[in-house]
ROLUM-683115 format. One record per residue (C-alpha): residue number from 1; residue in one letter; chain; x, y, z. Coordinates in nm, 3 decimals. Example, Ala and Ser with C-alpha at 12.3 -4.5 7.8 and 13.67 -1.06 7.14 Angstrom:
<vexbas>
+------+------+-------+---------+---------+---------+
| resi | resn | chain |       X |       Y |       Z |
+------+------+-------+---------+---------+---------+
|    1 |    a |     A |   1.230 |  -0.450 |   0.780 |
|    2 |    s |     A |   1.367 |  -0.106 |   0.714 |
+------+------+-------+---------+---------+---------+
</vexbas>
This chain:
<vexbas>
+------+------+-------+---------+---------+---------+
| resi | resn | chain |       X |       Y |       Z |
+------+------+-------+---------+---------+---------+
|    1 |    m |     A |   5.561 |   3.030 |   2.862 |
|    2 |    g |     A |   5.915 |   3.121 |   2.979 |
|    3 |    r |     A |   6.186 |   2.892 |   3.098 |
|    4 |    i |     A |   6.060 |   2.614 |   3.326 |
|    5 |    e |     A |   6.271 |   2.538 |   3.630 |
|    6 |    w |     A |   6.155 |   2.178 |   3.677 |
|    7 |    t |     A |   6.230 |   1.979 |   3.992 |
|    8 |    s |     A |   6.142 |   1.628 |   3.870 |
|    9 |    m |     A |   6.042 |   1.443 |   3.558 |
|   10 |    q |     A |   5.946 |   1.091 |   3.458 |
|   11 |    l |     A |   5.929 |   0.900 |   3.137 |
|   12 |    y |     A |   5.764 |   0.563 |   3.196 |
|   13 |    r |     A |   5.621 |   0.274 |   3.003 |
|   14 |    n |     A |   5.483 |  -0.046 |   3.148 |
|   15 |    g |     A |   5.334 |  -0.338 |   2.962 |
|   16 |    s |     A |   5.322 |  -0.714 |   2.976 |
|   17 |    n |     A |   5.653 |  -0.749 |   2.790 |
|   18 |    y |     A |   5.938 |  -0.650 |   3.023 |
|   19 |    d |     A |   6.167 |  -0.594 |   2.722 |
|   20 |    y |     A |   5.964 |  -0.289 |   2.621 |
|   21 |    s |     A |   5.903 |  -0.150 |   2.971 |
|   22 |    y |     A |   6.116 |   0.131 |   3.106 |
|   23 |    n |     A |   6.128 |   0.395 |   3.380 |
|   24 |    y |     A |   6.346 |   0.700 |   3.377 |
|   25 |    a |     A |   6.312 |   0.949 |   3.660 |
|   26 |    l |     A |   6.494 |   1.260 |   3.780 |
|   27 |    r |     A |   6.416 |   1.440 |   4.106 |
|   28 |    l |     A |   6.567 |   1.723 |   4.294 |
|   29 |    d |     A |   6.675 |   1.626 |   4.646 |
|   30 |    a |     A |   6.558 |   1.916 |   4.865 |
|   31 |    k |     A |   6.826 |   1.860 |   5.132 |
|   32 |    s |     A |   7.134 |   1.833 |   4.910 |
|   33 |    g |     A |   7.013 |   2.037 |   4.617 |
|   34 |    q |     A |   7.134 |   1.763 |   4.380 |
|   35 |    m |     A |   6.938 |   1.613 |   4.098 |
|   36 |    l |     A |   6.910 |   1.237 |   4.143 |
|   37 |    y |     A |   6.864 |   0.987 |   3.859 |
|   38 |    d |     A |   6.675 |   0.657 |   3.874 |
|   39 |    c |     A |   6.631 |   0.426 |   3.577 |
|   40 |    s |     A |   6.542 |   0.079 |   3.472 |
|   41 |    f |     A |   6.541 |  -0.029 |   3.110 |
|   42 |    k |     A |   6.654 |  -0.310 |   2.881 |
|   43 |    a |     A |   7.022 |  -0.289 |   2.801 |
|   44 |    p |     A |   7.078 |  -0.203 |   2.433 |
|   45 |    a |     A |   7.251 |  -0.470 |   2.228 |
|   46 |    n |     A |   7.546 |  -0.238 |   2.159 |
|   47 |    l |     A |   7.617 |  -0.180 |   2.527 |
|   48 |    n |     A |   7.932 |  -0.375 |   2.614 |
|   49 |    d |     A |   7.829 |  -0.443 |   2.974 |
|   50 |    e |     A |   7.735 |  -0.799 |   3.057 |
|   51 |    i |     A |   7.399 |  -0.697 |   3.192 |
|   52 |    w |     A |   7.049 |  -0.758 |   3.073 |
|   53 |    r |     A |   6.883 |  -0.463 |   3.248 |
|   54 |    c |     A |   7.030 |  -0.123 |   3.315 |
|   55 |    e |     A |   6.930 |   0.010 |   3.660 |
|   56 |    l |     A |   7.039 |   0.305 |   3.871 |
|   57 |    e |     A |   6.899 |   0.437 |   4.193 |
|   58 |    s |     A |   6.949 |   0.788 |   4.336 |
|   59 |    v |     A |   7.267 |   0.862 |   4.142 |
|   60 |    p |     A |   7.358 |   1.234 |   4.145 |
|   61 |    v |     A |   7.384 |   1.402 |   3.804 |
|   62 |    t |     A |   7.501 |   1.753 |   3.718 |
|   63 |    r |     A |   7.313 |   2.035 |   3.546 |
|   64 |    e |     A |   7.567 |   2.009 |   3.263 |
|   65 |    e |     A |   7.483 |   1.639 |   3.215 |
|   66 |    l |     A |   7.112 |   1.730 |   3.214 |
|   67 |    a |     A |   7.150 |   2.008 |   2.956 |
|   68 |    p |     A |   7.039 |   1.797 |   2.651 |
|   69 |    l |     A |   6.730 |   1.667 |   2.835 |
|   70 |    d |     A |   6.651 |   2.014 |   2.965 |
|   71 |    a |     A |   6.665 |   2.152 |   2.611 |
|   72 |    l |     A |   6.414 |   1.888 |   2.501 |
|   73 |    i |     A |   6.180 |   1.968 |   2.791 |
|   74 |    q |     A |   6.205 |   2.346 |   2.729 |
|   75 |    g |     A |   6.097 |   2.288 |   2.367 |
|   76 |    l |     A |   5.779 |   2.099 |   2.458 |
|   77 |    p |     A |   5.430 |   2.253 |   2.485 |
|   78 |    l |     A |   5.392 |   2.168 |   2.855 |
|   79 |    a |     A |   5.048 |   2.208 |   3.011 |
|   80 |    p |     A |   4.857 |   2.067 |   3.309 |
|   81 |    p |     A |   4.731 |   1.712 |   3.244 |
|   82 |    k |     A |   4.375 |   1.669 |   3.125 |
|   83 |    e |     A |   4.124 |   1.482 |   3.337 |
|   84 |    p |     A |   4.116 |   1.114 |   3.237 |
|   85 |    a |     A |   3.812 |   0.987 |   3.052 |
|   86 |    p |     A |   3.559 |   0.793 |   3.260 |
|   87 |    v |     A |   3.636 |   0.419 |   3.273 |
|   88 |    d |     A |   3.389 |   0.180 |   3.117 |
|   89 |    d |     A |   3.343 |  -0.092 |   3.380 |
|   90 |    d |     A |   3.226 |  -0.335 |   3.110 |
|   91 |    l |     A |   3.550 |  -0.302 |   2.917 |
|   92 |    l |     A |   3.825 |  -0.542 |   3.028 |
|   93 |    v |     A |   4.175 |  -0.479 |   2.907 |
|   94 |    c |     A |   4.407 |  -0.773 |   2.984 |
|   95 |    d |     A |   4.729 |  -0.627 |   2.841 |
|   96 |    e |     A |   4.712 |  -0.253 |   2.876 |
|   97 |    t |     A |   5.033 |  -0.066 |   2.809 |
|   98 |    i |     A |   5.066 |   0.248 |   3.020 |
|   99 |    e |     A |   5.284 |   0.538 |   2.909 |
|  100 |    i |     A |   5.351 |   0.841 |   3.128 |
|  101 |    f |     A |   5.552 |   1.155 |   3.071 |
|  102 |    d |     A |   5.534 |   1.430 |   3.325 |
|  103 |    v |     A |   5.746 |   1.719 |   3.454 |
|  104 |    c |     A |   5.693 |   1.870 |   3.799 |
|  105 |    i |     A |   5.763 |   2.212 |   3.942 |
|  106 |    a |     A |   5.783 |   2.200 |   4.318 |
|  107 |    n |     A |   5.784 |   2.492 |   4.560 |
|  108 |    y |     A |   5.956 |   2.361 |   4.872 |
|  109 |    k |     A |   5.852 |   2.660 |   5.081 |
|  110 |    d |     A |   5.482 |   2.596 |   5.059 |
|  111 |    r |     A |   5.518 |   2.230 |   4.960 |
|  112 |    s |     A |   5.316 |   2.266 |   4.643 |
|  113 |    v |     A |   5.373 |   2.070 |   4.328 |
|  114 |    k |     A |   5.253 |   2.161 |   3.981 |
|  115 |    k |     A |   5.244 |   1.872 |   3.737 |
|  116 |    l |     A |   5.281 |   1.937 |   3.365 |
|  117 |    t |     A |   5.277 |   1.705 |   3.064 |
|  118 |    a |     A |   5.297 |   1.718 |   2.687 |
|  119 |    p |     A |   5.204 |   1.471 |   2.409 |
|  120 |    l |     A |   5.520 |   1.310 |   2.279 |
|  121 |    s |     A |   5.561 |   1.201 |   1.919 |
|  122 |    g |     A |   5.747 |   0.873 |   1.858 |
|  123 |    e |     A |   6.053 |   1.069 |   1.754 |
|  124 |    q |     A |   6.044 |   1.285 |   2.068 |
|  125 |    r |     A |   6.008 |   0.977 |   2.290 |
|  126 |    e |     A |   6.302 |   0.808 |   2.111 |
|  127 |    e |     A |   6.517 |   1.118 |   2.144 |
|  128 |    m |     A |   6.435 |   1.144 |   2.515 |
|  129 |    q |     A |   6.520 |   0.775 |   2.562 |
|  130 |    k |     A |   6.849 |   0.833 |   2.376 |
|  131 |    q |     A |   6.934 |   1.124 |   2.609 |
|  132 |    f |     A |   6.848 |   0.908 |   2.916 |
|  133 |    l |     A |   7.082 |   0.636 |   2.784 |
|  134 |    q |     A |   7.362 |   0.892 |   2.751 |
|  135 |    l |     A |   7.292 |   1.005 |   3.102 |
|  136 |    y |     A |   7.308 |   0.646 |   3.221 |
|  137 |    l |     A |   7.647 |   0.597 |   3.052 |
|  138 |    k |     A |   7.781 |   0.909 |   3.226 |
|  139 |    a |     A |   7.636 |   0.828 |   3.569 |
|  140 |    k |     A |   7.668 |   0.447 |   3.600 |
|  141 |    d |     A |   8.022 |   0.455 |   3.738 |
|  142 |    r |     A |   7.910 |   0.683 |   4.018 |
|  143 |    a |     A |   7.634 |   0.446 |   4.132 |
|  144 |    p |     A |   7.689 |   0.293 |   4.475 |
|  145 |    i |     A |   7.774 |  -0.075 |   4.464 |
|  146 |    h |     A |   7.515 |  -0.294 |   4.637 |
|  147 |    r |     A |   7.652 |  -0.614 |   4.785 |
+------+------+-------+---------+---------+---------+
</vexbas>
């Protein structure tokens, strides 16, 4: 597969412990042509901000800032997601942790979206989270102030 010109991506984890839950998302705004960054994750201990949770919403980021993440994405064996296994109605999971990683390629002319995914190793997930933290540090000062 050649170079993938992705238009959105998401790395997401949700569980019963908020400390280990996170959501990182990038999406191309069709009107402005800018890539927008949303995130919510526990602030690392070494972050000098006096915040518990790092959050951004619709903050523009540049292609240059996205280059490290793009390099990671380009190196993954992306493929369409597999159909989920049938759910066993007798099986009750009280504390299910959900992890999602997907990349989308959208065609705005015909409004089609092709979703791709890849299995991530623990190291790949950690590296991606590290790159998203770096992106947060670059973009946080551009975030609009909500009062």
